[in-house]
Backbone as XML, in Angstrom:
<?xml version="1.0"?>
<chain id="A" units="angstrom">
  <residue number="1" name="MET">
    <atom name="N" x="140.250" y="95.889" z="75.970"/>
    <atom name="CA" x="138.899" y="95.451" z="75.721"/>
    <atom name="C" x="137.948" y="96.164" z="76.684"/>
  </residue>
  <residue number="2" name="GLN">
    <atom name="N" x="136.882" y="96.733" z="76.148"/>
    <atom name="CA" x="135.910" y="97.462" z="76.950"/>
    <atom name="C" x="134.938" y="96.505" z="77.621"/>
  </residue>
  <residue number="3" name="PRO">
    <atom name="N" x="134.542" y="96.783" z="78.872"/>
    <atom name="CA" x="133.535" y="95.942" z="79.513"/>
    <atom name="C" x="132.178" y="96.121" z="78.828"/>
  </residue>
  <residue number="4" name="VAL">
    <atom name="N" x="131.396" y="95.085" z="78.802"/>
    <atom name="CA" x="130.076" y="95.133" z="78.180"/>
    <atom name="C" x="129.100" y="95.733" z="79.178"/>
  </residue>
  <residue number="5" name="ARG">
    <atom name="N" x="128.397" y="96.750" z="78.752"/>
    <atom name="CA" x="127.410" y="97.401" z="79.610"/>
    <atom name="C" x="126.039" y="97.250" z="78.955"/>
  </residue>
  <residue number="6" name="SER">
    <atom name="N" x="125.091" y="96.760" z="79.720"/>
    <atom name="CA" x="123.751" y="96.603" z="79.169"/>
    <atom name="C" x="122.803" y="97.540" z="79.892"/>
  </residue>
  <residue number="7" name="GLY">
    <atom name="N" x="121.964" y="98.211" z="79.135"/>
    <atom name="CA" x="120.983" y="99.101" z="79.736"/>
    <atom name="C" x="121.584" y="100.448" z="80.105"/>
  </residue>
  <residue number="8" name="ASP">
    <atom name="N" x="120.742" y="101.286" z="80.628"/>
    <atom name="CA" x="121.130" y="102.626" z="81.033"/>
    <atom name="C" x="121.675" y="102.578" z="82.457"/>
  </residue>
  <residue number="9" name="PRO">
    <atom name="N" x="122.937" y="102.975" z="82.690"/>
    <atom name="CA" x="123.492" y="102.890" z="84.039"/>
    <atom name="C" x="122.821" y="103.838" z="85.028"/>
  </residue>
  <residue number="10" name="SER">
    <atom name="N" x="122.129" y="104.866" z="84.542"/>
    <atom name="CA" x="121.460" y="105.785" z="85.459"/>
    <atom name="C" x="120.013" y="105.373" z="85.718"/>
  </residue>
  <residue number="11" name="SER">
    <atom name="N" x="119.595" y="104.245" z="85.177"/>
    <atom name="CA" x="118.232" y="103.774" z="85.356"/>
    <atom name="C" x="117.966" y="103.434" z="86.817"/>
  </residue>
  <residue number="12" name="PRO">
    <atom name="N" x="116.788" y="103.787" z="87.336"/>
    <atom name="CA" x="116.473" y="103.473" z="88.731"/>
    <atom name="C" x="116.453" y="101.973" z="89.004"/>
  </residue>
  <residue number="13" name="ARG">
    <atom name="N" x="116.158" y="101.172" z="87.977"/>
    <atom name="CA" x="116.125" y="99.732" z="88.181"/>
    <atom name="C" x="117.517" y="99.161" z="88.408"/>
  </residue>
  <residue number="14" name="ARG">
    <atom name="N" x="118.534" y="99.881" z="87.994"/>
    <atom name="CA" x="119.897" y="99.415" z="88.186"/>
    <atom name="C" x="120.366" y="99.624" z="89.624"/>
  </residue>
  <residue number="15" name="ARG">
    <atom name="N" x="119.687" y="100.480" z="90.355"/>
    <atom name="CA" x="120.067" y="100.773" z="91.737"/>
    <atom name="C" x="119.172" y="99.979" z="92.670"/>
  </residue>
  <residue number="16" name="SER">
    <atom name="N" x="119.646" y="98.842" z="93.088"/>
    <atom name="CA" x="118.834" y="98.011" z="93.970"/>
    <atom name="C" x="119.198" y="98.292" z="95.421"/>
  </residue>
  <residue number="17" name="ALA">
    <atom name="N" x="118.670" y="97.487" z="96.307"/>
    <atom name="CA" x="118.804" y="97.763" z="97.733"/>
    <atom name="C" x="119.684" y="96.766" z="98.481"/>
  </residue>
  <residue number="18" name="PRO">
    <atom name="N" x="120.755" y="96.267" z="97.894"/>
    <atom name="CA" x="121.553" y="95.304" z="98.665"/>
    <atom name="C" x="122.230" y="95.935" z="99.868"/>
  </residue>
  <residue number="19" name="TYR">
    <atom name="N" x="122.588" y="97.204" z="99.778"/>
    <atom name="CA" x="123.250" y="97.845" z="100.914"/>
    <atom name="C" x="122.304" y="97.959" z="102.104"/>
  </residue>
  <residue number="20" name="LEU">
    <atom name="N" x="121.072" y="98.341" z="101.847"/>
    <atom name="CA" x="120.098" y="98.415" z="102.940"/>
    <atom name="C" x="119.810" y="97.036" z="103.513"/>
  </residue>
  <residue number="21" name="THR">
    <atom name="N" x="119.728" y="96.045" z="102.648"/>
    <atom name="CA" x="119.478" y="94.681" z="103.109"/>
    <atom name="C" x="120.617" y="94.198" z="104.001"/>
  </residue>
  <residue number="22" name="ILE">
    <atom name="N" x="121.851" y="94.402" z="103.566"/>
    <atom name="CA" x="123.004" y="93.989" z="104.367"/>
    <atom name="C" x="123.020" y="94.728" z="105.696"/>
  </residue>
  <residue number="23" name="PHE">
    <atom name="N" x="122.722" y="96.013" z="105.675"/>
    <atom name="CA" x="122.722" y="96.821" z="106.890"/>
    <atom name="C" x="121.682" y="96.311" z="107.896"/>
  </residue>
  <residue number="24" name="ILE">
    <atom name="N" x="120.460" y="96.100" z="107.437"/>
    <atom name="CA" x="119.380" y="95.674" z="108.340"/>
    <atom name="C" x="119.593" y="94.242" z="108.819"/>
  </residue>
  <residue number="25" name="VAL">
    <atom name="N" x="119.875" y="93.332" z="107.892"/>
    <atom name="CA" x="120.072" y="91.933" z="108.278"/>
    <atom name="C" x="121.277" y="91.802" z="109.203"/>
  </residue>
  <residue number="26" name="GLY">
    <atom name="N" x="122.337" y="92.516" z="108.919"/>
    <atom name="CA" x="123.515" y="92.475" z="109.776"/>
    <atom name="C" x="123.212" y="92.904" z="111.197"/>
  </residue>
  <residue number="27" name="HIS">
    <atom name="N" x="122.454" y="93.984" z="111.341"/>
    <atom name="CA" x="122.109" y="94.453" z="112.688"/>
    <atom name="C" x="121.201" y="93.460" z="113.416"/>
  </residue>
  <residue number="28" name="VAL">
    <atom name="N" x="120.239" y="92.907" z="112.715"/>
    <atom name="CA" x="119.322" y="91.948" z="113.343"/>
    <atom name="C" x="120.061" y="90.680" z="113.758"/>
  </residue>
  <residue number="29" name="VAL">
    <atom name="N" x="120.891" y="90.161" z="112.868"/>
    <atom name="CA" x="121.583" y="88.904" z="113.146"/>
    <atom name="C" x="122.624" y="89.084" z="114.253"/>
  </residue>
  <residue number="30" name="VAL">
    <atom name="N" x="123.392" y="90.144" z="114.203"/>
    <atom name="CA" x="124.409" y="90.359" z="115.243"/>
    <atom name="C" x="123.744" y="90.593" z="116.594"/>
  </residue>
  <residue number="31" name="ALA">
    <atom name="N" x="122.675" y="91.376" z="116.626"/>
    <atom name="CA" x="121.973" y="91.602" z="117.899"/>
    <atom name="C" x="121.363" y="90.303" z="118.424"/>
  </residue>
  <residue number="32" name="GLY">
    <atom name="N" x="120.780" y="89.518" z="117.533"/>
    <atom name="CA" x="120.212" y="88.239" z="117.947"/>
    <atom name="C" x="121.271" y="87.276" z="118.435"/>
  </residue>
  <residue number="33" name="PHE">
    <atom name="N" x="122.390" y="87.231" z="117.742"/>
    <atom name="CA" x="123.496" y="86.362" z="118.154"/>
    <atom name="C" x="124.005" y="86.759" z="119.530"/>
  </residue>
  <residue number="34" name="MET">
    <atom name="N" x="124.213" y="88.047" z="119.740"/>
    <atom name="CA" x="124.743" y="88.507" z="121.028"/>
    <atom name="C" x="123.756" y="88.267" z="122.160"/>
  </residue>
  <residue number="35" name="ALA">
    <atom name="N" x="122.472" y="88.486" z="121.899"/>
    <atom name="CA" x="121.459" y="88.250" z="122.927"/>
    <atom name="C" x="121.372" y="86.766" z="123.266"/>
  </residue>
  <residue number="36" name="MET">
    <atom name="N" x="121.400" y="85.917" z="122.242"/>
    <atom name="CA" x="121.324" y="84.479" z="122.494"/>
    <atom name="C" x="122.576" y="83.986" z="123.211"/>
  </residue>
  <residue number="37" name="GLU">
    <atom name="N" x="123.706" y="84.569" z="122.902"/>
    <atom name="CA" x="124.957" y="84.180" z="123.547"/>
    <atom name="C" x="124.917" y="84.504" z="125.048"/>
  </residue>
  <residue number="38" name="GLU">
    <atom name="N" x="124.238" y="85.582" z="125.417"/>
    <atom name="CA" x="124.112" y="85.943" z="126.832"/>
    <atom name="C" x="123.105" y="85.066" z="127.567"/>
  </residue>
  <residue number="39" name="MET">
    <atom name="N" x="122.057" y="84.629" z="126.864"/>
    <atom name="CA" x="120.985" y="83.876" z="127.524"/>
    <atom name="C" x="121.242" y="82.374" z="127.571"/>
  </residue>
  <residue number="40" name="VAL">
    <atom name="N" x="121.814" y="81.810" z="126.509"/>
    <atom name="CA" x="121.934" y="80.360" z="126.383"/>
    <atom name="C" x="123.377" y="80.019" z="126.010"/>
  </residue>
  <residue number="41" name="GLU">
    <atom name="N" x="123.866" y="78.938" z="126.564"/>
    <atom name="CA" x="125.209" y="78.462" z="126.223"/>
    <atom name="C" x="125.106" y="77.483" z="125.056"/>
  </residue>
  <residue number="42" name="LEU">
    <atom name="N" x="125.503" y="77.929" z="123.863"/>
    <atom name="CA" x="125.460" y="77.096" z="122.663"/>
    <atom name="C" x="126.866" y="76.953" z="122.090"/>
  </residue>
  <residue number="43" name="THR">
    <atom name="N" x="127.098" y="75.847" z="121.410"/>
    <atom name="CA" x="128.375" y="75.683" z="120.713"/>
    <atom name="C" x="128.345" y="76.513" z="119.430"/>
  </residue>
  <residue number="44" name="MET">
    <atom name="N" x="129.521" y="76.662" z="118.844"/>
    <atom name="CA" x="129.603" y="77.444" z="117.613"/>
    <atom name="C" x="128.807" y="76.795" z="116.486"/>
  </residue>
  <residue number="45" name="TRP">
    <atom name="N" x="128.792" y="75.454" z="116.415"/>
    <atom name="CA" x="128.028" y="74.764" z="115.385"/>
    <atom name="C" x="126.530" y="75.004" z="115.546"/>
  </residue>
  <residue number="46" name="GLU">
    <atom name="N" x="126.066" y="75.069" z="116.772"/>
    <atom name="CA" x="124.636" y="75.353" z="116.997"/>
    <atom name="C" x="124.297" y="76.774" z="116.571"/>
  </residue>
  <residue number="47" name="HIS">
    <atom name="N" x="125.194" y="77.707" z="116.873"/>
    <atom name="CA" x="124.983" y="79.085" z="116.406"/>
    <atom name="C" x="124.961" y="79.140" z="114.882"/>
  </residue>
  <residue number="48" name="LEU">
    <atom name="N" x="125.881" y="78.437" z="114.246"/>
    <atom name="CA" x="125.899" y="78.419" z="112.778"/>
    <atom name="C" x="124.618" y="77.816" z="112.216"/>
  </residue>
  <residue number="49" name="ALA">
    <atom name="N" x="124.138" y="76.758" z="112.857"/>
    <atom name="CA" x="122.912" y="76.110" z="112.393"/>
    <atom name="C" x="121.701" y="77.032" z="112.524"/>
  </residue>
  <residue number="50" name="ILE">
    <atom name="N" x="121.753" y="77.964" z="113.447"/>
    <atom name="CA" x="120.649" y="78.910" z="113.641"/>
    <atom name="C" x="120.820" y="80.138" z="112.758"/>
  </residue>
  <residue number="51" name="TRP">
    <atom name="N" x="121.993" y="80.779" z="112.806"/>
    <atom name="CA" x="122.144" y="82.116" z="112.228"/>
    <atom name="C" x="122.414" y="82.141" z="110.736"/>
  </residue>
  <residue number="52" name="VAL">
    <atom name="N" x="123.003" y="81.106" z="110.182"/>
    <atom name="CA" x="123.197" y="81.088" z="108.719"/>
    <atom name="C" x="121.847" y="81.016" z="107.996"/>
  </residue>
  <residue number="53" name="PRO">
    <atom name="N" x="120.948" y="80.100" z="108.368"/>
    <atom name="CA" x="119.635" y="80.105" z="107.701"/>
    <atom name="C" x="118.834" y="81.389" z="107.960"/>
  </residue>
  <residue number="54" name="VAL">
    <atom name="N" x="118.937" y="81.937" z="109.175"/>
    <atom name="CA" x="118.225" y="83.187" z="109.476"/>
    <atom name="C" x="118.742" y="84.307" z="108.581"/>
  </residue>
  <residue number="55" name="THR">
    <atom name="N" x="120.050" y="84.373" z="108.404"/>
    <atom name="CA" x="120.643" y="85.407" z="107.560"/>
    <atom name="C" x="120.188" y="85.263" z="106.114"/>
  </residue>
  <residue number="56" name="ILE">
    <atom name="N" x="120.226" y="84.057" z="105.604"/>
    <atom name="CA" x="119.809" y="83.827" z="104.215"/>
    <atom name="C" x="118.326" y="84.133" z="104.032"/>
  </residue>
  <residue number="57" name="LEU">
    <atom name="N" x="117.500" y="83.661" z="104.949"/>
    <atom name="CA" x="116.066" y="83.884" z="104.852"/>
    <atom name="C" x="115.715" y="85.370" z="104.939"/>
  </residue>
  <residue number="58" name="LEU">
    <atom name="N" x="116.295" y="86.069" z="105.919"/>
    <atom name="CA" x="116.020" y="87.503" z="106.046"/>
    <atom name="C" x="116.473" y="88.269" z="104.807"/>
  </residue>
  <residue number="59" name="SER">
    <atom name="N" x="117.619" y="87.897" z="104.265"/>
    <atom name="CA" x="118.114" y="88.580" z="103.062"/>
    <atom name="C" x="117.158" y="88.385" z="101.889"/>
  </residue>
  <residue number="60" name="LEU">
    <atom name="N" x="116.693" y="87.170" z="101.706"/>
    <atom name="CA" x="115.775" y="86.900" z="100.598"/>
    <atom name="C" x="114.421" y="87.564" z="100.796"/>
  </residue>
  <residue number="61" name="VAL">
    <atom name="N" x="113.951" y="87.600" z="102.033"/>
    <atom name="CA" x="112.639" y="88.190" z="102.313"/>
    <atom name="C" x="112.680" y="89.709" z="102.184"/>
  </residue>
  <residue number="62" name="LEU">
    <atom name="N" x="113.774" y="90.347" z="102.593"/>
    <atom name="CA" x="113.833" y="91.806" z="102.600"/>
    <atom name="C" x="114.276" y="92.439" z="101.292"/>
  </residue>
  <residue number="63" name="MET">
    <atom name="N" x="114.931" y="91.691" z="100.416"/>
    <atom name="CA" x="115.509" y="92.298" z="99.218"/>
    <atom name="C" x="114.460" y="92.972" z="98.337"/>
  </residue>
  <residue number="64" name="GLN">
    <atom name="N" x="113.393" y="92.290" z="97.988"/>
    <atom name="CA" x="112.397" y="92.870" z="97.075"/>
    <atom name="C" x="111.640" y="94.050" z="97.708"/>
  </residue>
  <residue number="65" name="PRO">
    <atom name="N" x="111.161" y="93.950" z="98.956"/>
    <atom name="CA" x="110.486" y="95.122" z="99.532"/>
    <atom name="C" x="111.401" y="96.336" z="99.681"/>
  </residue>
  <residue number="66" name="LEU">
    <atom name="N" x="112.663" y="96.107" z="100.022"/>
    <atom name="CA" x="113.582" y="97.238" z="100.150"/>
    <atom name="C" x="113.908" y="97.856" z="98.793"/>
  </residue>
  <residue number="67" name="LYS">
    <atom name="N" x="113.986" y="97.034" z="97.769"/>
    <atom name="CA" x="114.210" y="97.572" z="96.427"/>
    <atom name="C" x="113.005" y="98.402" z="95.997"/>
  </residue>
  <residue number="68" name="GLY">
    <atom name="N" x="111.802" y="97.900" z="96.261"/>
    <atom name="CA" x="110.596" y="98.655" z="95.939"/>
    <atom name="C" x="110.518" y="99.956" z="96.710"/>
  </residue>
  <residue number="69" name="ALA">
    <atom name="N" x="110.882" y="99.912" z="97.985"/>
    <atom name="CA" x="110.869" y="101.134" z="98.804"/>
    <atom name="C" x="111.898" y="102.140" z="98.306"/>
  </residue>
  <residue number="70" name="THR">
    <atom name="N" x="113.063" y="101.654" z="97.896"/>
    <atom name="CA" x="114.107" y="102.543" z="97.386"/>
    <atom name="C" x="113.660" y="103.214" z="96.089"/>
  </residue>
  <residue number="71" name="ILE">
    <atom name="N" x="113.093" y="102.434" z="95.184"/>
    <atom name="CA" x="112.625" y="103.016" z="93.923"/>
    <atom name="C" x="111.436" y="103.946" z="94.165"/>
  </residue>
  <residue number="72" name="GLY">
    <atom name="N" x="110.555" y="103.585" z="95.095"/>
    <atom name="CA" x="109.441" y="104.463" z="95.443"/>
    <atom name="C" x="109.907" y="105.782" z="96.026"/>
  </residue>
  <residue number="73" name="LEU">
    <atom name="N" x="110.935" y="105.735" z="96.863"/>
    <atom name="CA" x="111.492" y="106.965" z="97.429"/>
    <atom name="C" x="112.137" y="107.813" z="96.342"/>
  </residue>
  <residue number="74" name="GLN">
    <atom name="N" x="112.854" y="107.174" z="95.430"/>
    <atom name="CA" x="113.436" y="107.917" z="94.306"/>
    <atom name="C" x="112.345" y="108.571" z="93.465"/>
  </residue>
  <residue number="75" name="TRP">
    <atom name="N" x="111.266" y="107.856" z="93.236"/>
    <atom name="CA" x="110.160" y="108.407" z="92.450"/>
    <atom name="C" x="109.522" y="109.594" z="93.174"/>
  </residue>
  <residue number="76" name="ALA">
    <atom name="N" x="109.283" y="109.448" z="94.484"/>
    <atom name="CA" x="108.643" y="110.515" z="95.250"/>
    <atom name="C" x="109.517" y="111.769" z="95.314"/>
  </residue>
  <residue number="77" name="LEU">
    <atom name="N" x="110.822" y="111.590" z="95.356"/>
    <atom name="CA" x="111.738" y="112.727" z="95.439"/>
    <atom name="C" x="112.252" y="113.170" z="94.073"/>
  </residue>
  <residue number="78" name="LYS">
    <atom name="N" x="111.724" y="112.544" z="93.015"/>
    <atom name="CA" x="112.113" y="112.841" z="91.633"/>
    <atom name="C" x="113.626" y="112.723" z="91.446"/>
  </residue>
  <residue number="79" name="MET">
    <atom name="N" x="114.161" y="111.617" z="91.913"/>
    <atom name="CA" x="115.592" y="111.324" z="91.785"/>
    <atom name="C" x="115.784" y="110.161" z="90.822"/>
  </residue>
  <residue number="80" name="GLY">
    <atom name="N" x="116.999" y="109.963" z="90.373"/>
    <atom name="CA" x="117.372" y="108.771" z="89.622"/>
    <atom name="C" x="116.615" y="108.564" z="88.331"/>
  </residue>
  <residue number="81" name="GLY">
    <atom name="N" x="116.392" y="109.619" z="87.566"/>
    <atom name="CA" x="115.740" y="109.459" z="86.276"/>
    <atom name="C" x="114.238" y="109.668" z="86.307"/>
  </residue>
  <residue number="82" name="PHE">
    <atom name="N" x="113.664" y="109.985" z="87.458"/>
    <atom name="CA" x="112.221" y="110.200" z="87.558"/>
    <atom name="C" x="111.833" y="111.681" z="87.474"/>
  </residue>
  <residue number="83" name="SER">
    <atom name="N" x="112.791" y="112.557" z="87.228"/>
    <atom name="CA" x="112.487" y="113.985" z="87.238"/>
    <atom name="C" x="111.789" y="114.450" z="85.965"/>
  </residue>
  <residue number="84" name="GLY">
    <atom name="N" x="111.840" y="113.658" z="84.911"/>
    <atom name="CA" x="111.224" y="114.059" z="83.649"/>
    <atom name="C" x="112.141" y="114.911" z="82.808"/>
  </residue>
  <residue number="85" name="GLU">
    <atom name="N" x="113.269" y="115.321" z="83.356"/>
    <atom name="CA" x="114.246" y="116.105" z="82.601"/>
    <atom name="C" x="115.257" y="115.156" z="81.975"/>
  </residue>
  <residue number="86" name="PRO">
    <atom name="N" x="115.771" y="115.517" z="80.817"/>
    <atom name="CA" x="116.780" y="114.632" z="80.200"/>
    <atom name="C" x="118.031" y="114.543" z="81.070"/>
  </residue>
  <residue number="87" name="GLN">
    <atom name="N" x="118.553" y="113.343" z="81.168"/>
    <atom name="CA" x="119.760" y="113.125" z="81.967"/>
    <atom name="C" x="120.989" y="113.482" z="81.135"/>
  </residue>
  <residue number="88" name="PRO">
    <atom name="N" x="122.001" y="114.073" z="81.770"/>
    <atom name="CA" x="123.226" y="114.377" z="81.005"/>
    <atom name="C" x="123.927" y="113.083" z="80.592"/>
  </residue>
  <residue number="89" name="GLU">
    <atom name="N" x="124.564" y="113.138" z="79.458"/>
    <atom name="CA" x="125.287" y="111.970" z="78.959"/>
    <atom name="C" x="126.531" y="111.738" z="79.814"/>
  </residue>
  <residue number="90" name="GLU">
    <atom name="N" x="126.785" y="110.482" z="80.131"/>
    <atom name="CA" x="127.978" y="110.121" z="80.870"/>
    <atom name="C" x="128.951" y="109.472" z="79.906"/>
  </residue>
  <residue number="91" name="THR">
    <atom name="N" x="130.229" y="109.778" z="80.094"/>
    <atom name="CA" x="131.231" y="109.148" z="79.282"/>
    <atom name="C" x="131.962" y="108.118" z="80.116"/>
  </residue>
  <residue number="92" name="PHE">
    <atom name="N" x="132.206" y="106.975" z="79.526"/>
    <atom name="CA" x="132.904" y="105.899" z="80.206"/>
    <atom name="C" x="134.225" y="105.655" z="79.506"/>
  </residue>
  <residue number="93" name="GLY">
    <atom name="N" x="135.266" y="105.489" z="80.303"/>
    <atom name="CA" x="136.553" y="105.106" z="79.749"/>
    <atom name="C" x="137.317" y="106.265" z="79.312"/>
  </residue>
</chain>
């Protein structure tokens, strides 16, 4: 059975920015955790109460702007379907 594919897989809208979001949020959260661990003595539950919401909030706040920046960069560099030239057909399976 073939997997169902919707839309054009080479479309710029299909390439979102979760990798950039994970990279940035991961660096911010780990650096913040390590800095707080050096400055204040907290239990693991207190760290979880602080860093889990921070991680979720930062991820939600950064996802849309990073996706827009990624698509804008693709557009500026004429990548990912923005070149105006027909894309070669891809075969799957």
